[in-house]
DRENGUVEX-240409 format. One line per field, with one value per residue (C-alpha): residue in one letter; chain; residue number from 0; x, z, y. Coordinates in steps of 0.25 Angstrom, whole numbers. Layout:
BEGIN
residuo (A|...) .
cadena (A|...) .
num (NUM|...) .
px (X|...) .
pz (Z|...) .
py (Y|...) .
This chain:
BEGIN
residuo (M|P|N|A|S|A|R|P|K|H|S|R|R|T|R|R|R|R|R|E|D|P|A|R|N|E|L|V|S|S|S|L|E|S|A|Q|Q|C|L|F|N|Q|D|Y|G|T|A|F|V|H|Y|L|L|V|L|N|L|A|P|V|F|K|D|F|A|R|D|S|F|R|F|T|L|F|K|W|A|E|E|L|D|S|V|G|R|I|Q|D|L|F|N|C|Y|E|Q|A|L|E|L|F|P|S|D|E|V|I|L|N|S|M|G|E|H|L|F|R|M|G|F|R|D|E|A|A|G|H|F|H|K|A|L|K|L|R|P|D|Y|P|E|A|R|E|N|F|Y|R|V|A|N|W|L|V|E|R|W|H|F|L|M|L|N|D|R|G|R|N|Q|K|Y|Q|Q|A|I|Q|K|A|V|Q|S|G|C|N|T|V|L|D|I|G|T|G|T|G|I|L|G|M|C|A|K|K|A|G|A|A|E|V|Y|A|C|E|L|S|K|T|M|Y|E|L|A|C|E|V|V|T|A|N|G|M|D|G|S|I|K|I|L|H|M|K|S|L|E|M|E|V|P|K|D|I|P|H|R|V|S|L|V|V|T|E|T|V|D|A|G|L|F|G|E|G|I|I|E|S|L|I|H|A|W|H|H|L|L|L|P|P|Q|R|D|E|N|E|F|R|E|Q|S|A|T|G|R|V|I|P|A|G|A|T|V|F|G|M|A|V|E|S|A|E|I|R|R|H|H|R|L|C|V|S|E|V|G|C|L|S|M|A|A|A|G|E|L|R|S|P|V|S|C|S|S|E|P|D|D|S|M|E|P|Y|T|T|E|R|L|S|R|L|P|G|G|Y|K|P|L|T|E|P|F|T|A|L|N|I|D|F|N|N|V|Q|E|L|E|G|L|S|S|R|E|V|Q|Q|M|C|L|P|V|I|Q|E|G|E|L|D|A|L|A|V|W|F|Q|L|H|L|D|E|E|S|S|L|S|T|G|P|Q|E|D|T|C|W|E|Q|A|I|Y|P|V|H|S|A|K|G|F|V|L|K|P|G|D|E|L|I|V|E|I|S|C|R|D|A|Y|L|R|L|C|S|V|A|V|R|R|E|G|H|E|I|S|L|D|K|R|V|D|S|R|Y|S|G|N|P|S|S|N|P|N|P|E|A|E|L|C|S|A|L|A|C|L|Q|T|G|Q|N|Q|T|K|D|F|C|M|L|E|C|S|E|M|A|L|L|N|N|Q|D|Y|H|Q|S|F|C|N|A|I|G|K|L|I|S|Q|L|K|V|K|S|R|N|Q|E|Q|G|S|G|V|Q|S|V|L|A|D|S|A|N|S|T|E|C|S|D|L|L|Y|V|L|D|V|S|E|G|F|S|L|L|S|L|I|A|A|S|Q|G|H|V|K|A|Y|S|S|V|E|K|E|K|Q|Q|E|V|L|K|R|L|A|R|S|N|N|I|S|E|Q|H|L|E|F|W|L|N|H|I|E|D|E|Q|G|M|L|K|R|P|S|R|E|K|L|W|S|A|I|I|L|D|C|V|E|T|C|G|L|I|R|Q|K|V|M|E|K|A|S|L|A|R|C|L|L|E|E|G|G|H|I|F|P|E|R|I|V|V|Y|G|M|L|V|E|S|D|T|L|L|L|E|S|A|V|Q|G|Q|E|P|T|L|G|F|N|I|A|P|F|I|N|Q|F|T|V|P|V|H|V|F|L|D|F|S|T|L|E|C|R|H|L|S|E|S|V|E|L|F|V|L|D|L|M|N|A|N|A|N|Y|T|N|R|E|V|K|V|Q|A|T|S|A|G|R|I|T|A|I|P|F|W|Y|H|I|Y|L|D|Q|E|I|S|V|S|T|L|N|K|N|S|H|W|K|Q|A|A|A|V|L|Q|Q|P|L|E|V|Q|A|G|D|W|V|H|L|A|V|K|L|H|K|S|T|I|S|I|S|A|H|V|D|N|S|P|G|P|M|V) .
cadena (A|A|A|A|A|A|A|A|A|A|A|A|A|A|A|A|A|A|A|A|A|A|A|A|A|A|A|A|A|A|A|A|A|A|A|A|A|A|A|A|A|A|A|A|A|A|A|A|A|A|A|A|A|A|A|A|A|A|A|A|A|A|A|A|A|A|A|A|A|A|A|A|A|A|A|A|A|A|A|A|A|A|A|A|A|A|A|A|A|A|A|A|A|A|A|A|A|A|A|A|A|A|A|A|A|A|A|A|A|A|A|A|A|A|A|A|A|A|A|A|A|A|A|A|A|A|A|A|A|A|A|A|A|A|A|A|A|A|A|A|A|A|A|A|A|A|A|A|A|A|A|A|A|A|A|A|A|A|A|A|A|A|A|A|A|A|A|A|A|A|A|A|A|A|A|A|A|A|A|A|A|A|A|A|A|A|A|A|A|A|A|A|A|A|A|A|A|A|A|A|A|A|A|A|A|A|A|A|A|A|A|A|A|A|A|A|A|A|A|A|A|A|A|A|A|A|A|A|A|A|A|A|A|A|A|A|A|A|A|A|A|A|A|A|A|A|A|A|A|A|A|A|A|A|A|A|A|A|A|A|A|A|A|A|A|A|A|A|A|A|A|A|A|A|A|A|A|A|A|A|A|A|A|A|A|A|A|A|A|A|A|A|A|A|A|A|A|A|A|A|A|A|A|A|A|A|A|A|A|A|A|A|A|A|A|A|A|A|A|A|A|A|A|A|A|A|A|A|A|A|A|A|A|A|A|A|A|A|A|A|A|A|A|A|A|A|A|A|A|A|A|A|A|A|A|A|A|A|A|A|A|A|A|A|A|A|A|A|A|A|A|A|A|A|A|A|A|A|A|A|A|A|A|A|A|A|A|A|A|A|A|A|A|A|A|A|A|A|A|A|A|A|A|A|A|A|A|A|A|A|A|A|A|A|A|A|A|A|A|A|A|A|A|A|A|A|A|A|A|A|A|A|A|A|A|A|A|A|A|A|A|A|A|A|A|A|A|A|A|A|A|A|A|A|A|A|A|A|A|A|A|A|A|A|A|A|A|A|A|A|A|A|A|A|A|A|A|A|A|A|A|A|A|A|A|A|A|A|A|A|A|A|A|A|A|A|A|A|A|A|A|A|A|A|A|A|A|A|A|A|A|A|A|A|A|A|A|A|A|A|A|A|A|A|A|A|A|A|A|A|A|A|A|A|A|A|A|A|A|A|A|A|A|A|A|A|A|A|A|A|A|A|A|A|A|A|A|A|A|A|A|A|A|A|A|A|A|A|A|A|A|A|A|A|A|A|A|A|A|A|A|A|A|A|A|A|A|A|A|A|A|A|A|A|A|A|A|A|A|A|A|A|A|A|A|A|A|A|A|A|A|A|A|A|A|A|A|A|A|A|A|A|A|A|A|A|A|A|A|A|A|A|A|A|A|A|A|A|A|A|A|A|A|A|A|A|A|A|A|A|A|A|A|A|A|A|A|A|A|A|A|A|A|A|A|A|A|A|A|A|A|A|A|A|A|A|A|A|A|A|A|A|A|A|A|A|A|A|A|A|A|A|A|A|A|A|A|A|A|A|A|A|A|A|A|A|A|A|A|A|A|A|A|A|A|A|A|A|A|A|A|A|A|A|A|A|A|A|A|A|A|A|A|A|A|A|A|A|A|A|A|A|A|A|A|A|A|A|A|A|A|A|A|A|A|A|A|A|A|A|A|A|A|A|A|A|A|A|A|A|A|A|A|A|A|A|A|A|A|A|A|A|A|A|A|A|A|A|A|A|A|A|A|A|A|A|A|A|A|A|A|A|A|A|A|A|A|A|A|A|A|A|A|A|A|A|A|A|A|A|A|A|A|A|A|A|A|A|A|A|A|A|A|A|A|A|A|A|A|A|A|A|A|A|A|A|A|A|A|A|A|A|A|A|A) .
num (0|1|2|3|4|5|6|7|8|9|10|11|12|13|14|15|16|17|18|19|20|21|22|23|24|25|26|27|28|29|30|31|32|33|34|35|36|37|38|39|40|41|42|43|44|45|46|47|48|49|50|51|52|53|54|55|56|57|58|59|60|61|62|63|64|65|66|67|68|69|70|71|72|73|74|75|76|77|78|79|80|81|82|83|84|85|86|87|88|89|90|91|92|93|94|95|96|97|98|99|100|101|102|103|104|105|106|107|108|109|110|111|112|113|114|115|116|117|118|119|120|121|122|123|124|125|126|127|128|129|130|131|132|133|134|135|136|137|138|139|140|141|142|143|144|145|146|147|148|149|150|151|152|153|154|155|156|157|158|159|160|161|162|163|164|165|166|167|168|169|170|171|172|173|174|175|176|177|178|179|180|181|182|183|184|185|186|187|188|189|190|191|192|193|194|195|196|197|198|199|200|201|202|203|204|205|206|207|208|209|210|211|212|213|214|215|216|217|218|219|220|221|222|223|224|225|226|227|228|229|230|231|232|233|234|235|236|237|238|239|240|241|242|243|244|245|246|247|248|249|250|251|252|253|254|255|256|257|258|259|260|261|262|263|264|265|266|267|268|269|270|271|272|273|274|275|276|277|278|279|280|281|282|283|284|285|286|287|288|289|290|291|292|293|294|295|296|297|298|299|300|301|302|303|304|305|306|307|308|309|310|311|312|313|314|315|316|317|318|319|320|321|322|323|324|325|326|327|328|329|330|331|332|333|334|335|336|337|338|339|340|341|342|343|344|345|346|347|348|349|350|351|352|353|354|355|356|357|358|359|360|361|362|363|364|365|366|367|368|369|370|371|372|373|374|375|376|377|378|379|380|381|382|383|384|385|386|387|388|389|390|391|392|393|394|395|396|397|398|399|400|401|402|403|404|405|406|407|408|409|410|411|412|413|414|415|416|417|418|419|420|421|422|423|424|425|426|427|428|429|430|431|432|433|434|435|436|437|438|439|440|441|442|443|444|445|446|447|448|449|450|451|452|453|454|455|456|457|458|459|460|461|462|463|464|465|466|467|468|469|470|471|472|473|474|475|476|477|478|479|480|481|482|483|484|485|486|487|488|489|490|491|492|493|494|495|496|497|498|499|500|501|502|503|504|505|506|507|508|509|510|511|512|513|514|515|516|517|518|519|520|521|522|523|524|525|526|527|528|529|530|531|532|533|534|535|536|537|538|539|540|541|542|543|544|545|546|547|548|549|550|551|552|553|554|555|556|557|558|559|560|561|562|563|564|565|566|567|568|569|570|571|572|573|574|575|576|577|578|579|580|581|582|583|584|585|586|587|588|589|590|591|592|593|594|595|596|597|598|599|600|601|602|603|604|605|606|607|608|609|610|611|612|613|614|615|616|617|618|619|620|621|622|623|624|625|626|627|628|629|630|631|632|633|634|635|636|637|638|639|640|641|642|643|644|645|646|647|648|649|650|651|652|653|654|655|656|657|658|659|660|661|662|663|664|665|666|667|668|669|670|671|672|673|674|675|676|677|678|679|680|681|682|683|684|685|686|687|688|689|690|691|692|693|694|695|696|697|698|699|700|701|702|703|704|705|706|707|708|709|710|711|712|713|714|715|716|717|718|719|720|721|722|723|724|725|726|727|728|729|730|731|732|733|734|735|736|737|738|739|740|741|742|743|744|745|746|747|748|749|750|751|752|753|754|755|756|757|758|759|760|761|762|763|764|765|766|767|768|769|770|771|772|773|774|775|776|777|778|779|780|781|782|783|784|785|786|787|788|789|790|791|792|793|794|795|796|797|798|799|800|801|802|803|804|805|806|807|808|809|810|811|812|813|814|815|816|817|818|819|820|821|822|823|824|825|826|827|828|829|830|831|832|833|834|835|836|837|838|839|840|841|842|843|844|845|846|847|848|849|850|851|852|853|854) .
px (338|332|320|318|319|309|298|295|293|284|276|274|268|259|254|251|244|235|232|218|207|201|188|187|190|179|169|172|171|158|152|156|150|137|137|137|127|117|119|116|103|100|101|107|107|115|124|127|130|140|147|149|155|164|169|171|179|187|188|196|183|178|181|177|163|160|150|143|142|137|126|122|122|113|103|103|100|89|82|84|79|66|63|66|79|85|95|100|102|111|118|122|127|135|141|144|151|160|165|165|166|170|160|152|141|138|139|129|119|119|117|105|98|101|95|82|81|82|96|100|112|118|115|122|135|135|133|144|153|150|153|166|171|166|162|157|147|134|124|131|131|116|113|121|113|100|103|110|96|91|103|106|93|93|90|104|109|98|101|116|113|104|113|103|99|113|117|105|109|123|120|110|121|132|123|120|134|140|129|135|129|143|139|130|123|119|107|106|118|117|130|135|133|125|135|147|140|140|155|158|150|159|152|161|155|146|139|130|122|116|108|110|123|126|124|132|144|142|142|155|162|157|161|175|177|174|184|174|175|181|172|158|154|144|135|128|115|102|102|91|101|112|115|124|136|136|135|138|145|135|123|124|119|115|107|107|98|90|83|70|63|52|42|52|51|52|67|64|69|59|64|79|78|70|81|92|85|85|98|108|105|107|94|88|88|75|71|77|80|88|103|112|124|120|130|121|108|104|97|93|95|84|77|63|54|40|32|23|13|2|-8|-5|-12|-2|-5|9|7|-7|-3|7|-2|-16|-23|-28|-34|-46|-41|-27|-25|-38|-41|-51|-45|-58|-55|-41|-44|-36|-22|-12|3|10|11|1|-1|-10|-7|-8|6|7|20|16|15|24|18|23|31|39|39|46|33|41|44|31|26|13|16|7|-4|-4|-18|-15|-5|7|4|13|11|22|33|43|55|67|73|61|61|48|42|49|44|29|29|23|13|7|-7|-12|-13|-24|-23|-33|-27|-34|-34|-29|-32|-40|-33|-33|-26|-15|-5|1|15|24|38|45|54|66|71|86|86|79|84|86|76|74|61|57|45|41|44|59|71|74|79|67|54|41|33|20|8|-1|-17|-22|-37|-41|-49|-41|-48|-48|-46|-52|-49|-57|-55|-46|-37|-36|-22|-17|-3|4|18|13|25|36|31|24|10|1|-13|-24|-37|-48|-53|-62|-72|-83|-83|-84|-72|-69|-60|-49|-49|-64|-70|-75|-71|-70|-64|-77|-84|-93|-96|-97|-109|-110|-119|-128|-133|-125|-130|-126|-112|-110|-114|-104|-93|-95|-95|-82|-76|-80|-74|-61|-61|-62|-51|-42|-44|-42|-30|-17|-4|5|18|18|24|13|2|8|9|-6|-9|-1|-13|-4|4|-7|-15|-4|-1|-16|-15|-2|-6|-20|-13|-4|-16|-24|-12|-10|-25|-25|-13|-19|-32|-24|-16|-28|-35|-23|-24|-34|-42|-57|-64|-72|-63|-51|-59|-62|-47|-44|-53|-47|-33|-38|-42|-28|-23|-12|-2|4|15|17|30|28|34|24|9|5|-8|-2|-6|-20|-21|-16|-26|-37|-35|-41|-35|-24|-18|-9|2|4|17|9|13|7|-6|-13|-9|-13|-27|-28|-25|-36|-46|-43|-44|-58|-63|-58|-64|-50|-50|-41|-37|-30|-22|-11|0|13|21|12|18|33|31|25|33|38|43|40|29|20|20|7|-1|4|16|11|20|17|10|15|25|24|38|40|51|53|54|46|59|62|72|71|68|79|80|69|76|79|64|61|70|63|49|52|54|41|32|23|25|19|20|25|33|27|34|40|51|56|61|70|69|78|81|93|90|97|93|100|89|94|108|105|97|108|121|127|130|142|157|155|155|141|142|157|156|161|148|145|156|150|135|137|141|126|123|115|115|100|89|76|62|63|51|56|43|47|62|69|77|80|78|90|85|72|69|77|76|87|85|75|73|65|59|53|65|79|86|82|89|102|110|117|111|118|108|110|101|102|101|90|95|109|111|117|112|111|102|94|80|74|61|54|44|38|33|22|22|26|16|12|21|22|32|37|38|23|17|8|20|23|37|47|59|74|86|101|109|122|135|139|130|132|132|124|120|107|109|120|119|120|125|118|123|111|114|105|110|101|89|98|99|112|114|127|128|138|137|139|137|143|133|125|114|115|109) .
pz (12|24|23|8|9|21|14|3|13|22|10|5|19|19|5|9|21|15|2|-1|-10|-16|-19|-5|1|-7|-3|11|10|3|12|24|18|15|29|35|25|28|43|41|33|44|34|44|36|24|34|41|28|24|37|37|23|28|41|34|23|31|46|49|49|61|72|63|60|73|79|66|63|76|75|61|66|78|69|58|69|74|60|58|71|69|56|62|54|65|58|50|63|69|56|56|71|67|55|65|75|64|62|77|85|98|97|111|106|94|102|113|102|95|109|111|98|102|115|110|100|111|108|123|123|111|116|129|121|114|127|134|122|123|138|136|126|135|149|152|141|148|137|135|150|152|140|146|159|152|144|156|163|151|149|163|170|185|189|185|197|206|202|204|218|222|229|233|218|214|224|222|207|210|219|209|198|207|211|197|192|203|200|186|178|172|159|161|152|159|150|151|159|162|170|169|184|183|173|182|193|185|181|196|200|191|178|167|156|157|146|147|137|138|127|132|126|138|148|139|139|154|157|149|157|170|166|162|174|183|175|168|154|149|156|153|139|138|125|120|116|119|125|115|104|110|104|107|103|96|108|119|117|123|132|146|159|166|162|172|169|175|162|170|172|183|175|174|159|153|149|141|151|146|131|136|144|133|123|134|137|122|117|129|141|143|145|159|169|166|180|194|193|180|183|174|176|179|167|158|161|160|170|172|183|187|187|187|192|199|196|206|205|212|209|214|215|212|208|202|193|189|185|176|168|167|167|182|180|174|171|167|169|165|155|156|152|150|135|135|133|139|143|148|150|140|151|149|157|147|145|130|124|119|113|115|130|142|151|163|169|182|195|209|217|230|224|217|221|229|231|227|233|231|227|227|233|225|215|207|193|186|189|178|177|169|169|161|147|144|154|149|135|139|147|136|132|146|148|154|169|177|191|202|212|225|228|242|243|236|226|211|202|195|192|194|200|196|202|202|210|201|205|203|207|216|229|225|219|217|219|212|221|226|240|237|238|223|211|203|200|198|185|185|176|176|175|165|169|166|179|188|196|211|216|230|240|235|220|212|201|189|183|170|168|155|148|134|129|139|147|160|159|171|168|178|170|180|194|200|210|217|207|195|185|182|169|171|156|152|164|163|177|189|199|205|200|210|208|194|190|180|167|165|152|140|131|140|142|127|126|138|131|118|126|132|119|113|125|123|109|113|124|114|104|115|122|123|129|137|144|159|162|153|160|173|167|164|178|184|187|195|183|172|182|184|170|167|177|172|157|161|168|156|146|154|155|140|137|147|140|126|130|137|124|116|125|125|110|111|99|101|88|86|75|85|96|86|82|97|99|88|94|108|102|98|105|114|110|120|116|124|121|132|130|128|132|137|140|143|129|131|144|138|127|137|142|130|120|118|107|113|106|111|111|111|98|99|92|103|113|104|103|118|118|107|115|127|120|114|128|135|125|119|104|96|89|102|103|93|93|89|86|75|67|67|54|47|36|45|55|67|76|70|78|84|75|71|79|92|102|112|124|132|130|138|140|146|156|165|161|168|174|182|173|166|151|142|134|142|144|129|126|136|129|115|122|127|113|109|120|118|128|141|136|145|146|154|164|166|175|183|197|200|215|222|235|242|245|249|241|240|229|220|221|219|206|201|202|208|222|232|230|231|217|213|217|216|202|198|191|197|190|176|179|186|173|170|183|180|190|189|193|186|187|202|212|222|231|233|232|244|249|260|258|262|259|255|241|234|221|212|198|190|175|170|156|155|158|152|161|174|170|174|173|187|201|215|225|240|248|263|267|277|281|282|271|258|246|235|225|222|217|209|204|197|200|186|186|175|179|190|200|195|196|197|204|198|212|213|216|204|195|182|184|191|199|196|206|204|211|216|212|227|239|247|262|269|283|287|284|274|261|248|236|223|210|200|185|173|160|148|157|166|180|188|203|211|226|237|252|253|267|263|266|256|247|233|221) .
py (-213|-221|-211|-214|-229|-229|-221|-231|-242|-233|-229|-243|-247|-235|-238|-253|-249|-238|-244|-238|-242|-229|-235|-241|-228|-221|-231|-230|-214|-214|-225|-217|-204|-212|-218|-204|-198|-210|-208|-194|-198|-208|-219|-228|-241|-236|-229|-242|-249|-238|-238|-253|-251|-240|-247|-260|-254|-244|-249|-236|-228|-236|-226|-215|-221|-229|-219|-217|-232|-235|-224|-229|-244|-240|-232|-243|-253|-245|-245|-260|-263|-254|-262|-276|-279|-285|-294|-282|-275|-285|-287|-272|-274|-286|-278|-266|-275|-281|-267|-263|-276|-269|-257|-258|-249|-257|-270|-264|-259|-273|-279|-270|-274|-289|-287|-281|-292|-302|-307|-305|-314|-308|-294|-297|-301|-288|-280|-288|-285|-270|-270|-277|-267|-255|-259|-245|-245|-242|-246|-260|-262|-259|-267|-279|-278|-278|-290|-297|-297|-305|-315|-318|-318|-314|-328|-333|-325|-330|-345|-343|-336|-348|-357|-367|-369|-370|-380|-389|-389|-392|-403|-410|-409|-414|-426|-430|-429|-437|-448|-449|-438|-434|-427|-414|-404|-391|-385|-370|-369|-354|-351|-365|-368|-381|-387|-382|-390|-402|-401|-398|-411|-419|-420|-425|-417|-404|-397|-385|-377|-363|-355|-341|-336|-327|-338|-347|-338|-335|-351|-352|-341|-348|-362|-357|-349|-361|-369|-378|-373|-386|-395|-389|-387|-376|-375|-362|-369|-374|-388|-391|-389|-398|-412|-423|-424|-411|-402|-412|-425|-435|-435|-430|-437|-424|-411|-400|-388|-376|-372|-369|-357|-353|-361|-373|-376|-362|-363|-376|-386|-397|-395|-395|-408|-415|-412|-416|-429|-433|-427|-423|-432|-446|-454|-454|-465|-472|-477|-478|-492|-491|-490|-482|-474|-459|-455|-464|-457|-443|-433|-419|-409|-404|-418|-412|-401|-399|-387|-380|-369|-361|-351|-337|-323|-312|-297|-296|-308|-303|-289|-294|-304|-298|-285|-282|-269|-264|-250|-245|-230|-224|-236|-247|-260|-267|-268|-272|-287|-298|-293|-303|-306|-315|-326|-336|-349|-355|-370|-368|-363|-349|-344|-329|-331|-336|-347|-340|-329|-329|-322|-324|-326|-322|-308|-306|-291|-293|-308|-319|-328|-343|-347|-362|-371|-375|-386|-395|-392|-401|-411|-414|-424|-418|-432|-438|-434|-441|-432|-419|-423|-425|-412|-404|-414|-416|-414|-401|-404|-397|-394|-389|-381|-377|-362|-359|-344|-334|-325|-321|-331|-324|-335|-349|-348|-360|-365|-378|-387|-391|-406|-406|-421|-430|-422|-408|-397|-382|-375|-362|-360|-346|-349|-353|-344|-347|-340|-345|-337|-344|-346|-338|-342|-330|-331|-321|-321|-307|-304|-314|-325|-326|-340|-344|-355|-367|-364|-374|-368|-376|-375|-382|-386|-389|-390|-390|-382|-386|-373|-376|-370|-368|-362|-358|-362|-363|-362|-372|-366|-373|-384|-374|-371|-357|-355|-344|-342|-340|-334|-319|-315|-325|-315|-313|-326|-333|-348|-351|-359|-370|-367|-379|-374|-380|-369|-358|-365|-364|-350|-347|-354|-347|-334|-338|-341|-328|-321|-329|-324|-310|-312|-318|-306|-296|-303|-295|-299|-290|-292|-294|-280|-274|-281|-276|-262|-262|-266|-255|-246|-235|-232|-231|-222|-213|-212|-209|-198|-192|-192|-187|-175|-172|-173|-163|-154|-154|-152|-140|-134|-136|-129|-117|-116|-115|-105|-96|-95|-84|-88|-86|-89|-101|-106|-105|-112|-123|-123|-124|-135|-143|-140|-145|-158|-161|-173|-175|-186|-196|-206|-219|-226|-236|-250|-262|-261|-247|-241|-227|-222|-226|-219|-207|-207|-209|-195|-189|-179|-189|-197|-208|-216|-230|-238|-252|-259|-273|-274|-282|-272|-260|-267|-267|-252|-249|-257|-250|-236|-240|-245|-232|-223|-218|-216|-225|-213|-208|-220|-224|-234|-227|-239|-242|-230|-235|-242|-230|-224|-213|-224|-216|-211|-200|-188|-183|-174|-160|-155|-161|-168|-179|-175|-187|-198|-210|-218|-231|-228|-240|-255|-265|-271|-259|-251|-238|-241|-239|-226|-220|-207|-206|-208|-197|-188|-190|-190|-176|-171|-176|-170|-158|-146|-151|-166|-177|-189|-201|-203|-190|-195|-208|-208|-220|-224|-234|-241|-248|-262|-275|-287|-300|-304|-293|-298|-312|-309|-300|-308|-320|-317|-320|-323|-338|-346|-352|-367|-365|-359|-345|-340|-326|-318|-322|-322|-309|-302|-302|-295|-282|-270|-268|-279|-278|-283|-281|-281|-272|-275|-289|-289|-295|-283|-274|-259|-251|-237|-229|-227|-216|-208|-213|-206|-198|-199|-187|-190|-176|-168|-172|-162|-169|-182|-187|-200|-201|-199|-200|-204|-206|-215|-219|-233|-236|-250|-257|-268|-271|-263|-272|-265|-252|-256|-245|-241|-229|-218|-215|-200|-199|-184|-176|-181|-195|-206|-222|-230|-243|-248|-248|-262|-261|-257|-265|-260|-268|-262|-263|-263|-259|-270|-266|-273|-274|-273|-260|-261|-249|-246|-239|-224|-225|-216|-224|-217|-222|-218|-219|-219|-219|-223|-225|-229|-239|-236|-240|-238|-239|-237|-234|-229|-214|-208|-195|-183|-176|-180|-185|-178) .
């Protein structure tokens, strides 16, 4: 009886829990079958819709279908990305994350798409979530390191390690607060350090704003860790969007900020301060005789700035901004037209170009030569709103600078002195031990211009769009003015003579105008790294030699095969002649602007496919082809075919494969390019017998060094709090193990070993590759190993190679920075564990004096 009475209860519970809808089950079953069939047919969009329906109606299938769903999502996202349906792509990922909110693979993949689209803050959030879910997930960790370089730039670490700068800001803020400025707004708070200084100094109210989501969240963590979360209000917004009383209850008496870049105005400090004076700050003190309580008036720290500049000669700057060679490889560049970088120092605003770039002059490879004395370009008072508002409408100022020594005019270098208050200032000058770089305004004269003592350089200074613009416009020599824009070639110009004939002057002006029109027509803009690549003669000549060898070998092979056929008839000879005329096919998949396809086509008997896709850059290649007697039929732009109906690159005619495939293996920053080994694997399948991948292998070399500079640029150093605040543990989350864009030739460091081979990547032979290597290197000096800088020998074939450490290289170097410095004595053996994961190199080290070499 107990069993009988229990059964109905159990049965009723079972029926309630398992009540099923036959129609719903049928829909789930048929949709799951349709999803699998669509997946098999590579109809990823339809498959994705079916999977969404199944998993929403029947979550019980999540574990079963997870892998197939991921695969479908990623394939469908690739298709959406290829046709520019970006919003649909992100909608799909959001739908996927609603189903699998804790799936680290989907989170990481969405982060990759966000990063490629420029949404770096959002990408970092997804990578960070993926790492929290799975700390040992290498793809997410490498992606996080990559995005960390963008989000928390290395200068954050340098500034926090710059004790002199920090103390001067703290003292200026303390003095202002103690004099009565008791309500403070920190614009662009970063880590929150200036706002915390104000609170520590006794400010009654402190507000801060930060636009970057990553830095905003970091500042909130820092403020909370320092016990100030209830007394500093941090807003995630632009100061330009702030209003009283919506965002802060009333106007403040002090604004503190360091929203300045190497060119002073590049981070928008002028616009921010104008808005602050009108909407967020109390009115300024009108004159020195006016007496009002400090709490009733407003002021800004820094109080103002003085901008300095000088003309310089620098081969390193020159080769990044204009063409310095007449030949590249075996090609004459005479017909290239005007090629220049997107950095223009023109006084006329141009949205397509940047007014300046930045360099640390003290670490510039090859150094620099001052051609003028430093001059004062501008003074600005940040506490004078009328002066700030009038900056953009100031008349263009023209200055005449006496030349002090002979040299080629390459750029104007600019720095500034930041006046925190009446007594304290910071300098960003090239001779200072500072965290700042200098602003560089390059000169784009095609032939260069040699200045001589006694010359006067005429410079125009303007701020028409709230960017400081300096432009070298002319040179005054022996009473005559030589324009730097309109001259034909003044490198070897003698004394210019005036033209007394008005009619001749008019004809000359018309000729110049016509020349200007042609130059505008043939103008082409290349990235700075692309300009440096063009100027890398060693690399192009080495490639020219290597591709020439390969083409010759393949021609000989083709002739030998024909001769071995044994056919002697005239008809057969004619057929053989036709066969011999078949072209060899070369594919260049380099990133950006590349002349390698054209160099290959110049060898004759070659049809080359170029990866260049920008129309103006294609026009440059076509002009160069014509001027170097290369048939346009022998040069094709393969990316032009991706919109064909087939949606893919057409294979070479008949059954032929590629004779050579050119891969772009090393990024300018000094890292192996992502997925290069996957590309090499595919390339090997597309080569004809005897065909070649360029380069065929890459050998990684490195060296043990002691460098405090790399430590300071990689993380906040030391155990002591920064100005008494606990910041290091939070900002150091964004420490990355590999430092990029390194100039090893000018790095302040001590060499603790000879260079050593660390790793080999073989692009032609998959069986020769590995993912881990143990290397032993002997210390030649005692010291602390802080980093292992590394570079590459790029072997185009077995005999011809180029080094990325070459002084003319367009590539920079990279360095693996150790988490903890390693003490060594001269003679110690250091064991290096080198790993390569998806093109990312990591290196760990420990002292190992046990006998026996490493393999």
